[in-house]
Every structure is written in C-alpha cells, then in structure tokens.
LUMGU-176906 format. One record per residue (C-alpha): x, y, z; residue number from 1. Coordinates in Angstrom, 2 decimals. Layout:
LUMGU-176906
px|py|pz|pos
X|Y|Z|NUM
...
***
This chain:
LUMGU-176906
px|py|pz|pos
78.63|103.62|66.03|1
77.28|100.64|64.80|2
73.57|99.42|65.99|3
75.29|96.05|67.18|4
77.82|98.16|69.80|5
76.69|98.25|73.33|6
76.90|102.23|74.90|7
77.17|102.43|78.31|8
77.50|105.19|80.56|9
77.17|106.13|84.23|10
77.71|108.21|87.08|11
77.53|107.21|89.94|12
79.20|109.87|93.37|13
79.30|106.71|96.25|14
79.58|108.90|99.64|15
81.38|106.28|102.16|16
80.29|107.97|105.19|17
78.78|106.30|107.66|18
77.72|106.62|111.04|19
79.89|107.71|113.94|20
81.17|104.08|114.26|21
82.33|103.49|111.07|22
83.29|107.16|109.42|23
85.80|109.41|107.53|24
86.36|107.07|104.74|25
84.96|108.76|101.79|26
85.59|107.30|98.59|27
83.68|108.95|95.24|28
84.24|107.28|91.67|29
82.57|108.74|88.71|30
81.86|105.84|86.14|31
82.34|105.81|82.32|32
81.74|102.78|80.18|33
81.59|102.00|76.32|34
80.92|98.62|76.36|35
80.50|97.05|72.33|36
80.16|93.63|70.73|37
83.27|92.98|70.02|38
83.77|93.32|74.36|39
86.05|96.11|74.16|40
85.55|98.58|77.68|41
86.56|101.94|78.15|42
86.45|103.02|81.14|43
87.56|106.68|82.86|44
87.59|106.48|86.54|45
88.37|110.04|88.89|46
88.87|108.43|91.74|47
88.82|110.97|95.25|48
90.02|109.05|98.01|49
89.76|110.24|101.51|50
91.43|107.36|103.94|51
93.40|108.40|107.42|52
95.05|107.34|109.99|53
96.27|107.94|113.32|54
97.27|106.55|116.77|55
93.28|105.94|117.01|56
92.67|102.70|114.35|57
88.98|104.80|114.38|58
89.51|108.02|114.14|59
89.37|108.00|109.60|60
88.85|111.87|108.80|61
88.86|111.93|105.53|62
91.56|114.99|104.29|63
93.36|112.11|102.07|64
92.29|113.76|98.91|65
94.15|112.43|95.04|66
93.02|112.18|91.51|67
93.21|109.57|89.47|68
92.15|109.66|85.71|69
92.13|106.32|83.90|70
91.94|105.13|80.89|71
91.13|101.53|79.95|72
90.98|99.03|76.41|73
90.38|95.52|77.62|74
89.52|92.90|74.59|75
89.34|88.65|75.10|76
92.98|88.32|75.76|77
95.26|87.78|78.07|78
97.19|91.59|77.47|79
96.06|95.37|77.66|80
97.54|98.61|76.92|81
98.17|100.61|80.38|82
97.64|104.28|80.64|83
97.77|107.11|83.15|84
97.38|110.84|82.86|85
101.22|108.85|84.78|86
102.62|106.79|82.92|87
104.60|108.41|80.14|88
103.60|110.25|77.08|89
105.46|108.66|74.04|90
104.67|107.55|70.55|91
103.62|104.38|70.18|92
106.04|103.68|67.60|93
108.97|105.52|69.45|94
111.28|102.43|69.95|95
113.54|103.45|74.21|96
117.03|102.03|74.08|97
117.53|98.93|76.20|98
120.05|100.85|78.55|99
117.83|103.35|79.39|100
115.18|101.47|80.97|101
115.58|99.14|83.61|102
116.04|95.83|83.46|103
113.32|95.13|86.86|104
110.65|96.95|85.63|105
111.01|97.70|81.68|106
110.34|100.87|82.23|107
111.94|104.47|82.10|108
114.32|105.37|84.76|109
113.81|108.47|87.06|110
116.46|107.45|89.82|111
119.40|105.43|87.58|112
122.18|103.39|89.99|113
124.90|101.55|89.68|114
125.08|97.71|91.63|115
128.56|96.62|92.81|116
128.39|94.16|89.92|117
128.80|97.47|87.52|118
124.17|96.96|86.09|119
122.00|100.12|86.31|120
118.66|100.03|87.72|121
115.54|101.32|88.46|122
117.25|103.03|92.28|123
113.54|102.11|93.71|124
113.00|98.95|92.04|125
116.53|97.38|92.86|126
116.45|99.65|96.76|127
113.17|96.87|96.81|128
115.03|93.41|95.68|129
117.51|94.74|98.50|130
115.37|95.33|101.19|131
113.51|92.23|100.23|132
116.74|90.59|102.14|133
117.77|89.19|98.09|134
121.81|90.22|98.03|135
121.97|88.85|94.49|136
122.10|91.24|90.96|137
118.52|90.52|89.87|138
119.81|90.53|86.51|139
123.47|88.44|86.55|140
122.55|86.25|89.84|141
125.78|87.36|90.75|142
126.63|88.07|94.76|143
126.53|91.65|95.64|144
130.72|91.77|96.95|145
128.46|95.54|98.79|146
125.09|96.88|98.62|147
126.05|100.98|97.81|148
123.93|101.49|94.99|149
125.81|104.79|93.19|150
124.30|107.58|91.11|151
124.31|106.72|87.19|152
124.95|110.73|86.16|153
125.85|109.66|83.03|154
122.69|107.93|82.06|155
120.56|110.03|83.60|156
122.06|112.91|82.01|157
121.72|110.73|78.26|158
118.00|109.58|79.04|159
117.00|113.48|80.06|160
118.26|114.28|76.67|161
117.26|111.35|74.45|162
113.33|112.51|76.06|163
114.36|116.30|75.21|164
115.12|115.95|71.95|165
112.14|112.85|70.91|166
109.48|115.58|72.86|167
108.87|112.95|75.72|168
107.56|113.43|78.89|169
110.62|112.87|81.43|170
109.90|111.15|84.61|171
108.62|112.44|87.76|172
110.13|111.37|91.07|173
112.49|111.19|93.30|174
116.39|111.52|92.45|175
118.74|113.11|94.76|176
116.89|114.04|97.37|177
114.35|116.04|95.11|178
111.50|115.47|94.10|179
111.16|116.34|90.25|180
107.32|118.24|89.58|181
105.14|117.96|86.69|182
105.83|121.32|85.77|183
110.05|120.54|85.30|184
110.51|122.38|88.46|185
113.09|120.65|91.85|186
112.06|121.01|95.92|187
114.63|119.53|97.60|188
113.02|116.33|100.15|189
116.49|115.54|102.11|190
114.89|116.50|105.33|191
111.29|114.82|104.97|192
113.84|111.60|102.79|193
115.72|111.60|106.55|194
112.73|111.11|109.36|195
110.48|108.79|106.72|196
113.75|106.62|106.01|197
113.56|106.20|110.04|198
110.40|105.67|110.97|199
110.06|103.15|107.71|200
113.22|101.27|110.08|201
110.93|100.89|113.19|202
108.17|98.77|111.40|203
110.74|95.98|111.93|204
110.84|96.86|115.29|205
111.27|93.71|117.93|206
108.94|95.77|120.37|207
105.12|95.88|119.22|208
104.08|98.95|120.82|209
106.84|100.77|118.17|210
105.72|98.62|114.75|211
102.31|99.73|115.82|212
103.88|103.11|116.18|213
105.23|102.56|113.12|214
103.06|101.85|111.10|215
100.23|104.27|112.21|216
102.90|107.34|111.44|217
103.12|105.53|107.65|218
99.64|105.56|107.12|219
99.33|109.74|108.80|220
102.24|109.99|105.82|221
101.13|108.30|103.65|222
97.45|109.97|102.54|223
98.95|113.61|103.46|224
100.70|114.27|99.94|225
101.50|112.25|96.86|226
105.78|113.49|97.71|227
105.20|111.50|100.93|228
103.84|109.15|98.57|229
106.99|108.46|96.90|230
109.05|108.96|99.96|231
107.72|106.49|101.52|232
108.41|103.83|98.24|233
111.58|105.08|97.62|234
113.25|104.51|100.96|235
111.65|100.55|101.05|236
108.61|100.63|102.91|237
106.54|98.74|100.61|238
107.72|95.38|100.34|239
107.69|95.88|104.96|240
104.28|96.75|105.27|241
103.57|93.68|102.85|242
104.77|91.61|105.69|243
102.58|93.37|107.86|244
99.07|92.58|106.67|245
98.92|89.24|107.67|246
100.38|90.14|111.57|247
97.83|88.70|114.02|248
97.49|92.58|116.09|249
94.06|94.23|114.07|250
95.44|97.79|115.02|251
98.48|96.72|113.64|252
96.87|95.59|110.03|253
94.38|97.72|110.18|254
96.48|101.23|109.50|255
99.26|98.76|107.20|256
96.09|97.59|104.95|257
95.28|101.22|104.73|258
98.41|102.87|104.42|259
98.50|100.01|101.25|260
95.78|101.90|99.84|261
97.31|105.24|100.24|262
100.63|104.58|98.45|263
98.45|102.38|95.65|264
96.61|105.54|94.57|265
100.29|107.18|93.40|266
100.55|105.11|90.21|267
104.07|104.13|89.79|268
103.95|102.09|93.65|269
101.14|100.03|92.43|270
103.65|97.63|90.07|271
106.03|97.85|92.89|272
103.09|96.87|95.49|273
102.11|93.92|92.95|274
105.88|92.78|92.24|275
106.07|93.03|96.50|276
103.57|90.29|96.65|277
101.06|91.59|98.33|278
97.98|90.39|96.66|279
97.41|87.14|98.64|280
97.59|88.59|101.89|281
95.63|91.02|101.26|282
92.61|88.62|100.06|283
93.61|87.22|103.10|284
92.84|90.30|105.62|285
90.05|90.61|102.81|286
88.38|87.34|104.00|287
89.62|87.37|107.71|288
90.25|91.21|108.88|289
87.92|93.51|110.43|290
85.29|96.13|109.59|291
87.69|98.38|108.64|292
90.15|96.35|107.14|293
87.97|93.99|105.06|294
86.69|97.86|103.34|295
89.99|98.72|102.70|296
91.36|95.68|101.35|297
88.09|95.89|98.29|298
89.35|99.08|97.45|299
92.78|98.51|97.95|300
92.19|95.96|94.98|301
90.17|98.21|92.99|302
92.66|100.49|93.17|303
95.37|98.19|92.26|304
93.13|96.88|89.12|305
93.22|100.09|87.27|306
96.33|98.77|85.91|307
94.99|96.21|82.75|308
97.28|93.67|84.20|309
96.61|93.25|87.06|310
93.19|92.41|86.50|311
94.30|88.65|85.67|312
96.63|88.99|89.02|313
94.33|89.75|90.98|314
91.04|88.18|89.12|315
93.18|84.42|90.00|316
93.54|85.01|93.30|317
91.20|84.11|94.84|318
90.49|88.03|95.64|319
86.73|87.67|93.64|320
85.03|84.90|95.62|321
86.09|86.99|98.80|322
84.70|90.27|97.07|323
81.48|88.78|96.14|324
80.93|87.55|99.93|325
82.34|91.22|101.16|326
79.15|91.90|98.71|327
76.34|89.48|100.08|328
77.08|90.34|104.15|329
79.24|93.88|104.79|330
79.25|97.14|106.10|331
77.15|99.71|103.48|332
80.88|101.30|102.84|333
82.05|97.64|102.68|334
79.95|96.55|99.70|335
79.90|99.34|97.91|336
83.78|99.40|97.96|337
83.69|95.73|96.87|338
81.18|96.09|94.38|339
83.71|98.79|92.64|340
86.40|96.27|92.93|341
84.10|94.04|91.06|342
83.25|96.43|88.67|343
86.85|96.88|88.27|344
87.80|93.49|87.71|345
84.80|92.11|85.50|346
85.77|94.60|82.76|347
87.79|92.14|82.10|348
86.22|88.61|80.26|349
87.76|86.56|82.10|350
87.00|87.42|85.49|351
83.51|87.93|84.40|352
82.70|83.73|85.04|353
84.51|83.66|88.00|354
82.52|86.12|89.25|355
79.24|83.73|88.44|356
80.47|81.22|89.69|357
81.59|82.28|92.69|358
77.49|83.61|92.92|359
77.72|87.50|92.22|360
74.01|87.46|90.90|361
72.30|86.35|93.54|362
74.10|89.27|95.32|363
72.52|91.17|92.33|364
69.64|90.50|92.36|365
69.20|90.44|96.58|366
70.54|94.38|95.32|367
67.61|95.14|93.59|368
64.88|93.24|94.64|369
66.10|95.14|98.26|370
63.81|98.14|99.84|371
65.34|100.80|100.67|372
67.05|100.76|96.76|373
70.51|101.89|98.31|374
72.58|99.89|95.87|375
70.32|99.44|92.61|376
72.94|101.44|90.12|377
75.45|99.17|90.96|378
73.85|96.73|90.37|379
72.37|96.85|87.23|380
75.92|98.73|86.91|381
77.45|95.14|87.18|382
74.93|92.82|85.73|383
75.58|95.53|83.00|384
80.02|94.57|82.48|385
78.32|90.58|83.33|386
75.38|90.21|80.42|387
77.91|89.79|77.94|388
79.38|87.40|79.12|389
77.70|83.60|77.68|390
77.79|82.11|81.54|391
76.84|84.63|83.02|392
73.88|85.09|80.87|393
72.43|82.19|81.23|394
72.94|82.52|85.24|395
71.60|85.88|85.48|396
68.33|84.30|83.53|397
68.51|80.88|85.73|398
68.01|83.92|88.97|399
64.60|84.93|87.89|400
66.37|88.29|87.03|401
63.85|88.89|84.00|402
61.10|90.35|85.70|403
63.25|92.23|88.07|404
64.69|94.58|85.04|405
61.61|95.29|83.15|406
59.88|96.15|87.06|407
62.52|98.64|86.74|408
61.36|99.02|83.00|409
57.97|101.30|84.70|410
59.65|101.69|88.45|411
62.83|102.93|88.61|412
64.36|106.19|87.96|413
65.64|107.32|84.47|414
69.04|105.95|84.52|415
68.25|101.94|85.73|416
65.71|102.03|83.31|417
68.11|103.34|80.86|418
70.85|100.22|82.19|419
67.11|97.58|82.61|420
66.89|98.00|79.27|421
70.76|97.30|77.75|422
70.96|94.31|79.73|423
67.90|93.03|78.20|424
68.89|93.19|75.29|425
72.13|91.84|75.83|426
70.07|89.04|77.02|427
67.88|88.97|74.01|428
70.61|89.59|71.56|429
70.93|86.07|69.53|430
68.19|84.01|72.01|431
64.30|83.75|71.65|432
63.01|82.19|74.42|433
64.78|85.09|76.83|434
63.14|86.98|73.67|435
59.53|86.10|74.14|436
60.60|85.87|77.77|437
60.27|88.96|78.17|438
56.99|89.49|74.94|439
54.78|87.63|77.76|440
55.60|89.34|80.54|441
55.08|93.10|78.93|442
57.67|94.23|78.59|443
56.58|96.15|75.47|444
55.01|99.40|76.95|445
57.83|100.10|79.08|446
60.78|99.88|75.79|447
57.58|101.89|73.87|448
57.52|104.67|77.28|449
61.44|104.95|76.91|450
62.22|104.47|73.75|451
59.69|107.68|73.31|452
60.88|109.28|76.27|453
64.16|108.31|77.27|454
67.33|109.38|77.35|455
69.36|108.89|73.92|456
70.62|105.75|75.43|457
67.60|104.27|76.86|458
65.91|105.32|73.16|459
68.18|103.66|70.93|460
68.77|100.18|73.63|461
64.66|100.39|73.96|462
63.76|100.62|70.41|463
66.72|98.06|69.55|464
65.15|95.87|71.38|465
61.29|97.11|69.98|466
62.90|96.03|66.55|467
63.42|92.29|68.34|468
60.89|91.66|69.40|469
58.57|92.70|65.69|470
60.74|89.95|64.43|471
59.83|87.41|66.38|472
56.42|87.80|66.07|473
56.84|88.14|63.03|474
58.55|84.39|62.90|475
***
C-alpha cells in the first residue's frame, strides 16, 4: 500500500438478543475492509443469521445457523465482479460454452430442462417464470403448448464432462430429486420435495388461516438447513412469498419477510429473489411493517446487498431513506440491522450521496454523542466509508462532527480512536480549512499520543494527519 491508501479494519460482533418481547434474532457479523484513495474496498463478511419461526410470530427461538463469506471489490462504476464461497470457481479467462448457460440467469446450469419449444433452461429459473403466470418461452416468446419440463440428460452429462476436463467446480443443488453436495455425493430428497411442494401450494389458499399456517411452516423450514432453502426455491416458493409481502395480515407479513431472509442466505436464492421483484415490497415492509417485520426487512436488504449489482438496485429503490429512518427511530435490533445494511450499501460509491441526502449524517452524529455509547462502533464504521465522498465530507463537517471525533481521539477505546483518526484524515486531505479547524481544536496532542501508543493502523493515520498539520503550520 502507498501512503495515500486508507486501510480500515473493523471487527464487531452484534448480539441482537434483546428483551423477552423481542427475543431470539441474532445477527453476528465481522467486517474487514480496505478502503483506498481509488475507492476500492475489499469486504470479507462472515454472517451468522439466526431467525426462526412458529405459529406465534413473537416466538423467535434462534436455531438457524448459516454462514457466508464474501469478497467484494467496488469501484466508482456500476459493474462489479461477484464472487462468493458458493460461486463456481472458474478462471477468469475460461469461457463457458453458451449452450451450457441458462438463457434466464446466464449461469452454468445444474439441472437443465427442455420446455415445449425445445429451448433449455435451468429448472429453477424456468419454474419461477411459469409460477409467476407466464405461458411463453422467454427466449423465443412463443406460447408454450404445455408446461412439462423434460430433463436434458445429454446436456447435463456434457456440462459435467466439461467441468471435469477444465477443473471447474460443478454446480451443487437440486437435480432429479437429489441434492448434490459439495463433496460430490448425493442425498435423496424426493420425500422432502413432495412435502415442501404441498406446503408451497397452500400459500395460495383462499383461506387466510391456511395461508398463515403455510407461510409459518415455510419460515420454519427455511431456517433449518441449506437443503430446505434449495428445495423451497425449487418448488417455486420465492415468487409466491414475494406476492405475500404486501399482505395486510401482520402475522403473514412477518412470517413472509423472515422466510425470504432465511432463503436469501443461500447464495443462488439471492438472484431468484431479485428476479421476483422483491425489493420494492421489502422496502414497503421496511417503511410500514410491524417492529419485527421492519427489522427483518432491513436484514434481508443487507443479505441481498452482498451481491454487488444488488447494491445498485437496492440503492435506487428508495430503501436508503427507509433504512436511515429505522436507524434513527427503530428498536435496538432494528437500528443495528439498519446500520449493517447501510454500511454495506454505502460501499458502492453511488449510494453515498443518497445516504447523505436521506439524513444519515445527523443520525450518525446522534449515535456518536449518545451517552449510552451503544452504537459508536457502527456510527464510526459507516462514517469511515462515507468520508471518501465529497458530498458526505461537506455534510460531516457541516454537522459539527469534527469536535466529536477529536473528543473520541482523547477518550475513546482503541478501535474508536483508530476510526476517528481515519475519518479526520479523510476530511482533512486537500482541505486546508478542515486542517486548520482540527489544529484549533487541539488535535495535535491526542494524535501524537496515538502515533506513539496506538495500533498499527492508528499509528499510520495519526502520523499522516500530523504530517499534514505540520505542513500547514509551515505555510
């Protein structure tokens, strides 16, 4: 790294288990970020999301455990590479034959099926297309004479052979009633499939009691295992659940948004949720749902935003003002979920201005000056990401945040001192007026102490800022 790079490391564990009225939802995340002057960020996120359900919407025993790891490279442009632990591992130079890609998802097919027009699609993608009421072939626009999906065994064999020859990890997932595991073995899930398909059909029942029971069961199933998340998506649950997000029944809405959150943990389901047009309805829940529904809507947006292109879509959807409102006025858990989602969305440069215009700086300053000090880490983390944006810099200074940051240099815990120094450095680069303000407010002494006794990163930031201050005095 050169001297202009900003290296930011943050590790924080959120235990969102609160009082008995809101028990059981735990969202644990650790973040590692590198933020450079060219606005490149590397984010490695490990998530444990525990969200459960029962027929009582308030019973949220935390027994779902899922983990993800993600690396994100973001730049000041609208296209990003997307890599995750569940993505196919393929060399960037290796071209996948077009016939092996699903025309809908443009991903390597794991369970290719033939429709009435003779075109081949990934089963889950074409099933979702049909389940949303379409009766035409997506590629040819011809009307489908029937909706039978015929397995394309020849193509599947060719894909398998090609993957072996090119040392490409084969897709895992559902095929012929069996789930292929990452170790290459298969598990027969045909019995589970029948049960899940029957439950999914009940979501569309005319009886509100039956719909409520079915979506509660899907919420429960979706929390238990990755296999269930694969099976539910394969059974066409996602588009039907998305339609239920706008239900006027509070219990149904809570179960639905939580089920979608659970389903989104499986990487492939993120794309299906986005294809089903879920974001506007999730934002609506975020604005006007119950306390629990709003919390889980925010957590769902965080989960979906782990895919880079989704950051752009979610940012343009109106989600950011709703998340800022939750950050200001939500429950403790809601504030933390909103903070996490906003942090992740603001990694994309285009969303920083949206967050500023939504009033995020005022909300973050309140968090920094709250006497309970319960969300100082989150506030500093988000400010660290925002401070590279010119519009955000102006808003941060205008809100009189500099004195608060200097006070944290003196009194904060080591991590807070480190982050405060990093933010001040971003604010002062190429800005003599801000430098003069920092000097007048007496930052030199705490910066000198931090350069001597702080962490490696704190030392680097403090030393750099002290250098800028010395050059200012020389002029």
